[in-house]
C-alpha positions in Angstrom: 105.2 67.5 45.0 106.5 64.4 47.7 110.0 64.0 48.7 112.7 61.1 48.4 112.9 60.6 52.1 109.0 60.5 52.6 109.0 58.4 49.5 111.7 56.2 51.3 109.9 56.5 54.8 106.4 55.4 53.7 108.3 52.9 51.7 109.1 52.2 55.3 106.2 51.6 57.3 104.9 49.6 54.9 108.0 47.2 55.5 107.7 47.4 59.1 103.7 46.8 59.0 104.9 43.2 57.7 106.7 42.0 61.3 105.6 40.7 63.8 104.8 42.7 66.8 107.6 41.4 69.1 110.1 41.9 65.9 109.0 45.5 66.4 110.0 45.7 70.2 113.0 43.8 69.9 114.3 45.9 67.0 113.1 48.6 69.1 114.8 47.8 72.0 118.2 47.0 70.5 120.6 49.8 72.0 122.8 48.9 69.5 121.3 49.5 66.6 121.6 46.6 64.6 125.5 47.5 63.8 124.4 50.5 62.5 122.0 49.5 59.7 119.0 50.7 61.4 118.7 54.4 60.2 116.4 56.8 62.6 114.3 57.1 60.5 113.9 52.9 60.3 113.4 53.6 63.8 110.7 56.3 63.5 108.3 54.0 61.4 109.0 51.1 63.2 107.9 53.1 66.5 104.7 54.7 64.8 103.5 51.1 63.4 104.1 49.4 67.0 101.8 52.7 68.4 98.9 52.3 65.9 99.1 48.6 66.8 97.7 49.5 70.3 93.5 50.4 70.1 92.9 52.1 73.4 91.6 55.4 73.0 95.0 57.4 73.4 95.8 60.7 71.2 98.8 60.0 69.0 101.7 61.6 71.9 100.3 59.2 74.5 100.5 56.3 72.9 103.5 57.7 71.9 104.6 57.8 75.5 103.0 54.8 76.6 105.1 52.7 74.0 108.5 53.9 75.2 108.0 53.9 78.4 106.0 50.4 78.4 108.7 48.8 75.7 111.9 50.6 77.5 112.3 52.6 74.1 
């Protein structure tokens, strides 16, 4: 049985994967979280899509650290 949160996260991943890399970076760097319209789950989906667009042989945690350090997220 899949929870509603996982379904919502899957939908957010689908929407985030349609966005450009520049849009993902800009939305994650926005410290106001789009005036409260950008949920933590949406930020996580954007971060996940951005991490998987990097093809450099790092494991998941290394990619996560790299993206946060590289883009100041």
